[in-house]
C-alpha positions as CSV (number, residue, x, y, z in Angstrom):
1,M,8.2,10.5,-43.3
2,K,5.9,10.6,-39.8
3,N,8.0,9.5,-36.8
4,T,7.2,7.4,-34.1
5,N,6.0,10.1,-31.6
6,D,3.8,11.8,-34.5
7,L,2.1,8.1,-35.0
8,T,1.9,7.7,-31.4
9,K,-0.3,11.2,-30.4
10,R,-2.8,9.9,-33.2
11,I,-3.9,6.9,-31.4
12,I,-7.2,6.7,-29.9
13,A,-9.9,4.9,-28.0
14,V,-11.4,4.1,-30.8
15,D,-8.4,1.7,-32.0
16,V,-8.3,-0.1,-29.0
17,E,-11.9,-0.9,-28.6
18,M,-11.6,-2.4,-32.7
19,A,-8.8,-4.5,-31.9
20,L,-10.6,-5.8,-28.9
21,K,-14.3,-6.1,-30.8
22,K,-11.7,-8.4,-33.4
23,F,-11.6,-11.0,-31.1
24,A,-15.4,-11.0,-30.1
25,N,-17.1,-13.9,-29.6
26,A,-20.5,-14.7,-28.1
27,E,-19.8,-18.0,-26.9
28,K,-17.6,-16.8,-24.4
29,A,-19.5,-13.6,-24.0
30,K,-22.0,-15.8,-22.2
31,L,-19.5,-18.0,-20.3
32,L,-17.8,-14.5,-19.1
33,A,-20.9,-13.1,-18.1
34,G,-22.2,-15.8,-15.6
35,F,-18.8,-16.4,-14.2
36,F,-19.1,-12.4,-13.5
37,K,-22.1,-12.3,-12.1
38,T,-24.2,-10.1,-14.8
39,G,-27.8,-11.1,-13.5
40,K,-30.1,-9.0,-12.1
41,G,-29.3,-8.2,-8.4
42,Q,-25.7,-10.2,-8.9
43,Y,-22.2,-7.2,-7.9
44,G,-21.6,-7.4,-12.0
45,E,-25.5,-6.3,-12.8
46,G,-25.5,-4.8,-15.6
47,D,-21.9,-5.6,-17.0
48,V,-21.2,-6.3,-20.7
49,F,-19.5,-9.4,-22.6
50,W,-17.5,-9.2,-25.8
51,G,-16.1,-12.6,-25.4
52,V,-12.4,-10.9,-25.4
53,M,-10.3,-13.9,-23.3
54,V,-7.6,-11.8,-21.4
55,P,-4.4,-13.1,-23.3
56,Q,-6.2,-11.8,-26.8
57,T,-6.3,-8.4,-24.3
58,R,-3.0,-8.2,-23.6
59,Q,-2.0,-8.3,-27.1
60,I,-4.1,-5.5,-27.5
61,V,-2.2,-3.6,-24.4
62,K,1.3,-4.6,-26.2
63,Q,-0.4,-2.7,-29.1
64,F,-1.4,0.3,-28.1
65,N,0.3,0.7,-24.3
66,K,1.6,4.4,-25.0
67,L,-2.7,5.3,-25.3
68,P,-2.5,8.6,-23.7
69,L,-4.3,9.4,-20.7
70,V,-7.2,10.8,-21.5
71,E,-7.6,7.9,-24.3
72,V,-7.9,6.0,-21.6
73,G,-10.4,7.5,-19.3
74,K,-12.7,7.0,-22.8
75,L,-11.6,3.3,-22.4
76,L,-12.5,2.9,-19.1
77,L,-15.9,4.5,-19.8
78,S,-17.1,1.4,-22.2
79,P,-20.0,-0.4,-20.7
80,I,-18.2,-3.3,-22.4
81,H,-16.5,-5.0,-19.0
82,E,-13.8,-6.2,-22.3
83,V,-12.6,-2.4,-22.9
84,R,-12.4,-1.2,-19.6
85,L,-9.6,-4.6,-18.9
86,C,-8.1,-2.9,-21.2
87,A,-7.9,-0.1,-20.5
88,I,-6.4,-1.0,-17.0
89,L,-3.8,-3.0,-18.3
90,I,-2.3,-0.4,-20.4
91,L,-2.4,1.9,-16.9
92,V,-0.5,-0.9,-15.2
93,H,1.8,-0.8,-18.0
94,Q,2.4,2.6,-18.2
95,F,3.2,3.1,-15.0
96,E,5.4,-0.3,-14.6
97,F,7.5,1.8,-16.9
98,A,7.4,5.3,-15.6
99,E,9.0,8.1,-13.7
100,D,7.2,9.3,-10.6
101,L,6.0,12.5,-12.1
102,T,4.2,10.6,-14.2
103,R,3.0,7.6,-11.5
104,K,1.4,10.3,-9.4
105,Q,-0.2,10.9,-12.5
106,I,-1.9,8.1,-12.8
107,V,-2.7,7.4,-9.3
108,R,-3.9,10.1,-9.4
109,F,-6.0,9.1,-12.3
110,Y,-6.6,6.3,-11.0
111,L,-8.2,7.1,-7.8
112,N,-10.3,9.7,-9.6
113,H,-12.1,6.3,-11.8
114,T,-12.5,4.1,-9.3
115,K,-16.3,4.0,-9.9
116,Y,-15.4,2.1,-13.3
117,I,-13.2,-0.6,-12.1
118,N,-15.6,-2.3,-11.1
119,N,-16.2,-6.1,-11.0
120,W,-13.0,-8.5,-9.0
121,D,-10.9,-8.5,-12.3
122,L,-10.4,-5.1,-12.6
123,V,-9.2,-4.4,-8.9
124,D,-7.2,-7.7,-8.1
125,L,-4.7,-7.2,-11.6
126,S,-4.7,-3.2,-10.6
127,A,-4.1,-2.7,-7.4
128,P,-1.4,-4.1,-5.5
129,K,0.7,-3.0,-9.1
130,I,-0.3,1.1,-9.3
131,L,-2.2,2.2,-5.6
132,G,-0.4,-0.5,-3.7
133,E,3.2,0.3,-5.1
134,W,2.9,3.9,-5.3
135,L,1.8,3.6,-1.8
136,V,5.1,2.1,-0.6
137,G,7.3,4.1,1.6
138,K,4.4,6.3,1.5
139,D,2.2,7.8,4.2
140,K,-1.3,5.1,3.5
141,K,-4.2,7.1,4.7
142,I,-6.2,6.6,1.5
143,L,-6.0,3.0,2.0
144,Y,-7.8,3.6,5.6
145,K,-10.4,5.3,3.2
146,L,-11.2,3.5,0.4
147,A,-11.3,0.8,3.0
148,K,-14.3,3.1,4.9
149,S,-16.4,3.1,1.4
150,K,-19.6,2.4,1.0
151,N,-18.7,1.4,-3.3
152,I,-17.8,-2.9,-2.5
153,W,-14.4,-1.9,-5.6
154,E,-13.3,0.4,-2.9
155,R,-12.9,-1.5,-0.2
156,R,-11.8,-4.3,-2.5
157,I,-9.2,-2.1,-3.5
158,A,-7.7,-0.7,-0.8
159,V,-7.1,-4.6,0.8
160,L,-5.6,-6.2,-2.3
161,S,-3.3,-2.8,-2.1
162,S,-1.4,-4.0,0.9
163,F,-0.7,-7.1,-1.5
164,A,2.2,-4.5,-2.5
165,F,3.7,-4.4,1.7
166,V,3.1,-8.0,1.9
167,A,5.1,-9.4,-0.2
168,R,7.9,-6.9,0.9
169,G,7.4,-8.4,3.9
170,D,5.1,-6.0,5.8
171,S,1.8,-7.4,6.9
172,T,1.0,-3.9,9.2
173,D,-2.0,-2.0,7.2
174,A,-3.2,-5.3,5.5
175,L,-3.7,-6.5,9.3
176,K,-5.0,-2.7,10.1
177,I,-7.3,-3.3,6.8
178,S,-8.6,-6.7,7.8
179,K,-9.4,-5.6,11.0
180,M,-11.6,-2.8,9.9
181,L,-13.1,-5.1,7.3
182,L,-14.0,-7.8,9.3
183,T,-18.1,-7.5,9.8
184,D,-18.2,-7.2,6.2
185,T,-21.7,-8.4,4.8
186,H,-20.3,-8.8,1.0
187,D,-18.7,-12.2,-0.5
188,L,-16.0,-10.6,-2.3
189,I,-14.5,-8.6,0.9
190,H,-14.3,-11.9,2.5
191,K,-12.3,-13.5,0.0
192,S,-9.8,-10.7,-0.3
193,V,-9.7,-10.0,3.0
194,G,-8.9,-14.2,3.6
195,W,-6.4,-14.4,0.7
196,M,-4.7,-11.7,1.7
197,L,-4.5,-12.9,5.2
198,R,-3.4,-16.3,4.2
199,E,-0.3,-14.5,2.5
200,V,0.9,-13.0,5.4
201,G,1.1,-15.9,6.6
202,K,2.9,-17.6,3.1
203,R,5.2,-14.2,3.2
204,C,5.2,-12.0,6.3
205,S,5.3,-14.5,9.5
206,R,3.1,-16.9,10.1
207,I,3.0,-16.4,13.8
208,E,1.4,-13.1,12.7
209,E,-1.1,-14.7,11.3
210,E,-2.2,-16.7,13.5
211,G,-1.9,-14.1,16.2
212,F,-4.9,-12.5,14.3
213,L,-6.2,-15.8,14.0
214,K,-6.7,-16.7,17.5
215,K,-8.2,-12.8,18.1
216,Y,-11.1,-12.7,15.6
217,Y,-11.3,-15.7,14.2
218,R,-14.8,-16.4,16.2
219,A,-16.2,-13.1,14.2
220,M,-14.3,-13.7,11.1
221,P,-17.2,-15.3,8.2
222,R,-16.8,-18.9,7.0
223,T,-15.7,-18.1,3.8
224,M,-12.7,-15.7,4.9
225,L,-11.7,-17.2,7.1
226,R,-11.8,-21.0,4.8
227,Y,-9.4,-19.2,2.9
228,S,-6.8,-18.0,4.8
229,L,-6.7,-20.4,6.3
230,E,-5.8,-22.6,3.0
231,H,-1.6,-23.4,3.7
232,F,-2.4,-24.7,7.8
233,P,-2.5,-28.2,7.9
234,K,-5.4,-30.6,8.1
235,T,-5.6,-30.9,11.7
236,L,-5.8,-27.4,12.7
237,R,-7.9,-25.6,9.1
238,K,-10.0,-28.2,11.1
239,K,-9.3,-26.6,14.6
240,Y,-10.4,-23.4,13.6
241,M,-13.5,-23.8,11.6
242,R,-14.8,-26.1,14.1
243,V,-17.3,-22.5,15.7
C-alpha cells in the first residue's frame, strides 16, 4: 500500500487544471472577462476565464494544497485566470502553515513570478498574506523597489503588502508608499492607496490619516481621496472633496 507522501508526489499541475475545468461555465466566463477588464487596451487585456467562481477554486485548493512548488509554478504560467488564482491560493495556504525556511522559499518564488500575478484579485489575495507577513519585523526595502516598478501589479503588491503592518497598528511604510504613489496615473493604484489610507485611519490612527490628508489631499487623485474618506463623517468628506 502506498503511503500519503508517495501519493502527494504524484500530484502535478495538470491534475489541478482538470479539476478546475470541471467547474467551467461559459456564461460566467463572459461576465468575469468583462468584470476584470480583459478588452483591448484594458488592464486585464488578454486574460482568459473559464467561469470558475472563487468558492469553487477554494475547494480545489483544499484538495491540492500540498502541490510541489515546481508544479505551482506551472500553474502560474497558465493563460487561464482561475488556474493562476488557484496557484496563488495554494501558495497562501502553504505559506501560512510553513516553517521559516519554506516561507523564505515561497517569498522568493512569489517575487520571481510577479509577471504572472497580473490582476488585482491575484495581488489582493496574496500580497498581504505572503510578502507582507514575511516582512513583519524585517527590512522592507523590497516594497520601495516594487513601488517604483513600471509594472502596475508590482506597485499594487507594494501597497497591499503594507496592510500586514497596518493590521498590527504600524502605519509607517503604508504612508511612505502612499506618498510615493500620489502621482501614479493608474486608477487601480489610486484605489489601492486610498483603501490603504482608509485602513490606516481605521486600524492605526485617524489622526495619522488626517495628518497625511491635510498635507497631500490637494495633490491626490479624486478616486484615491474618495476611497480614503469612506469612514469620515459626511460633512468632513465634503470638505476634503471640495477642491
